[in-house]
C-alpha positions in Angstrom: 0.3 19.7 -12.7 -0.8 16.2 -11.9 -1.5 15.5 -8.2 0.6 12.5 -7.2 2.2 10.9 -4.2 5.6 9.2 -4.1 6.1 6.8 -1.2 9.0 4.6 0.0 10.6 3.2 3.1 7.5 2.0 4.8 9.4 -1.2 5.8 6.1 -3.0 6.7 5.1 -0.5 9.4 1.3 -0.7 9.5 0.9 2.7 11.0 2.8 4.2 8.0 0.5 2.4 5.6 -2.6 3.6 7.6 -1.3 7.2 7.4 -0.8 6.8 3.6 -4.4 5.5 3.3 -5.7 8.5 5.3 -3.8 10.9 3.1 -5.0 9.3 -0.1 -8.6 9.4 1.1 -8.4 13.1 2.3 -6.4 14.3 -0.8 -6.9 11.8 -3.6 -4.0 11.8 -6.0 -4.2 10.7 -9.6 -1.1 8.5 -9.2 0.7 6.9 -6.3 4.3 5.9 -7.0 5.9 3.2 -4.8 9.6 3.7 -4.6 10.7 0.6 -2.7 11.4 -0.7 0.8 7.7 -1.5 1.3 8.0 -4.8 3.1 9.4 -5.8 6.5 13.1 -6.5 6.5 14.1 -9.8 4.9 15.4 -11.4 8.0 11.7 -11.6 9.2 10.8 -13.8 6.2 7.7 -15.5 7.9 6.5 -12.1 9.1 6.9 -10.8 5.6 4.7 -13.5 4.2 2.0 -12.9 6.9 2.3 -9.2 6.3 1.5 -9.6 2.6 -1.4 -11.9 3.1 -2.9 -10.4 6.2 -2.4 -6.7 5.7 -0.7 -5.5 2.5 -3.2 -6.8 -0.1 -6.2 -6.1 2.1 -5.4 -2.5 2.8 -5.0 -1.7 -0.9 -8.2 -3.6 -1.9 -10.0 -1.6 0.9 -8.5 1.6 -0.5 -9.8 0.7 -3.9 -13.3 0.3 -2.5 -13.1 3.5 -0.5 -12.1 5.5 -3.5 -14.9 3.8 -5.5 -12.4 2.3 -7.9 -10.8 5.7 -8.9 -7.6 4.4 -7.5 -6.9 0.9 -8.7 -3.8 -0.7 -7.3 -2.0 -3.1 -9.6 -1.1 -5.9 -7.2 0.1 -9.4 -7.9 -2.2 -12.3 -7.1 -1.5 -13.2 -3.5 -2.3 -16.9 -4.3 0.7 -17.2 -6.5 
C-alpha cells in the first residue's frame, strides 16, 4: 500500500499547516492530496493574498528543501 496523506479544511490556519509539515517530516508520505478549503475565508480577500505570498508558498518550498526534493509541491507561480 502506498503511504499517502489526504488533507483538507486548513482554512489558512498556520498552526494546521505547521502540524502538517511536522507530520510529513516525521513520516514522509509518497503522495500528499489536498482536498480543498486550504485558504482563509474569501471575505478576508487581502489577508488571503498576504497568506499566499507570505506563508503558503514559503512553507511548501521549505518543505521541499527539508525533504531534499523527495516531496516536490506543484505550486503556481506566485508572481502571476
